[in-house]
N, C-alpha and C positions, 0 to 999 in steps of 0.2 A: 520783563515781558508779562503781560496780563494773563498769558496762557498758563503760566506756572501754577502748579498746585502741589501741596506738600505730599500728596499720595499718588502722583502720576507714576505709572509703571515705567521702568527702564528695561530695555532689551538690547541685546548685542547681536548684530548680523556678523557672523564670522565668514570671512572670505579667504580665498587662497592668497590674497594680497595682505590682508590685515583686518582688524575688527572695526566695525562702525557701531557706536553706541547711541541709542535713541532714547529720548524722553517722549512718551506717548500722552497726548492730551485727552485723557479719558473724560475729563470734565467738559470738553468742548465737542468731542466726537465719540460718544460712548458706543454706538453701534459699530462704527468703523474700527475702533480699538479692539472691541470684543472679536470682531471678524478676523483682524490681523493676528491677534493672540491665539485664536483657535487654529488658524493655519500653522502658526509657529509650533504650538503644542502638539499638533498632529504630525509634525515632521514634513509638512508639505514643502517648505522652502529648502530642505536638505537636498543638495545636488541640483538646485536650479541655478540659473546663470543671470547675469546682467546682460540682457539680449539686445538692448537698444541704448545707445549713448549719443547725446547730441551736445557738442561743445558749446559752452555758453548758455546751456539750458538745463539738462537733467540726465540722470542715469535711470534706467527702468529695468526691473527684474521681477522674479517671483512667479513666473508662469511656464518657463521652458527649461527642459533638461539641456545638458551640453550637446546632445545630439539634435537639438532643436525640435524635440517632441513636446507638444503642449500637454501639461499635466491636467488631469480632470479637476474640476473645482466644485465647490458647494454652490448653493443658490447665491445670487447677487445680493448685495447689501444696499439699503436705502442711502441715497446720497445725503451727506451732512455738510455740504459745501457752504451753506448759509450760517456758518458758526462764528463769523467775524474775524477769522484768521487770515493772514496774508502769506502768499507763497514767496518766501524769502530764501536766500541762500541757506541750505542745510535743512529745509523743511521736507517732510515726507507726506505724500498724498497718494490716494488710490488712483490707479490708471483705470480707464474705462473706454467703452466704445462711444459713439455719438448718443446712445441712450443714456441719459443722465443717471439712471439707477442700475447700471450694468456692471459695476465694479465687483470683482470677486477676489482674486489673490494677488494680482499684479499691482505694484506700487512704483513710485518714482521719487527720487531725491533731487531737489533743485540744486544746481551749482551756481545759480545767480538768481536775483530777484525776478519773479515772473508774475507780476501783479495782474497781467492780462488773464490769468487763470483763477483769480480770486472769485469765489462764489460759484465756481463751476465744478471743481474737483474736491473730494473730501480730504482736506488737509487734517492730519491727525497727530503730528509730532514734529520733532526737530532733532537734528544731530547734535549730540553734546560732546562727542569725541570721535576721532577717526575721519574728520573731514579731509584730511590729507589723502586717505584712501579713496574717498569719493572723487577727489580731484585727479588722482592717478587713474581711476577707472574712466573718467570722462575724457582724459587725454590719451587713452589707448588707441593705437591705430585701428581703423575700422573700414568696413567695406562700404559701397555706395548705399546700402540699406541701413546704415548706422549700426551694424552689428560689429562688436569688437572682434578683431582677428585672433586675439588670444582669449581663451575661455576664462571668464572671471566667475568662479563658482562659489555658491554659498553652502555652508555646512551647518 
């Protein structure tokens, strides 16, 4: 992969199911990686959940507690979607509203190729281990709003 760089940071998302290890493409999305790492270092992701899962597409988390309270966020980060990366199985990108520069703390991990998102969402890393847990999360029974019926919590 052309995204690989010798000094890309690695992080682990610990969940109540298992660990998901990511390589972050600091060389391709420096503002987004800095934003994600700041939230992680500040403990923002502790006790948040994967609150939206869509089979064949992605799992989304990083913004809500298990009681479905939205956590306060920092200012949004500039979109770095035009970095030449493609949304493939296992990649991680920032979630956002229709405002292209509205991403704050929420992210999603693709469970399948989603090239229709290329150039729209700041893709900033890939799963290097724990994709089995991503697959377990996306296959969790959910309600009509795509919320898992079982809380999948990050620590």
